[in-house]
N, C-alpha and C positions, 0 to 999 in steps of 0.2 A: 595606552599600552599597545605595543606592537608585537605581534606573534609572527614568526617566520616558520615556514614549513616546506617540506618537499612536495611539490605539486603531484608527483607520482604517488606518494603515500596518501595524500588527501583523496586522489582519484580512487585508489584501492579501497579506502575506508568508505567512501560514498557508494561505490559499486557494491561493496559488501552489505551495506545498509539497504540498498535497493533490492538485493537478492533476498535478504531476510524478510523485507516487507512483502515481496512477491510470493515467497513461500507461505507466509501467514495468510495472504489473500487466497492463494490456491488451496490451502488447507480448509479454510472456511467454505469455499465454493464446492470443494470435493465432498465435504460433510453433507451438503444439500444436493449433491449430484447436479450441480449447475455449472455453466461455463462462463457466466459474466456477472459482474457486480450488479449491473442494472437489473438483471433477472431477480436476484435475491432481494434487492431493495424494493422493487415493484411488488414482488410476492408478499413481502412483509407489510407493505403499505396497503395493499388491497385486501389483505386477510387471507390470501391463498396459502400463505405460509405463516400462520399466526405465531408459531414458536420461534420464528427467525428474526424477530425484532432486534434482539441484542446483537446478533451476528450482523444484521444490516447496519446497525449503528457502528459496529467495529469496522466493517468494510468501508463505510464512508470515511471514517477517521484514517484508516490505513491508506485509502486512495488519496486523501488530502496530503498526508505525510509523504507519500510516494511522489506526488506532484512537486512538493517543495524540494525534495531531495534531487529530483531530476533537474530542477532549475539550477541547483548548486553545481551539479555535474556539468551542465551546459556552460555555466559561468567559468569553469576551469579550463574549458577548451579554447 
């Protein structure tokens, strides 16, 4: 099956997805008053932020998704 699409529409969709992922990441970091994903993950890992474990897992997943989406965007250029 072949699907054709307008590259500009695809780019807009991908950029929108990236924006949403970044907003979710920023929301979680803001909740913990931190500025980087690594800080939260390390805090959860070391026990410095024991209640942050679920958010640390979510951040890792969001970071992975963001990386995949960024690769798609690069592929369109």
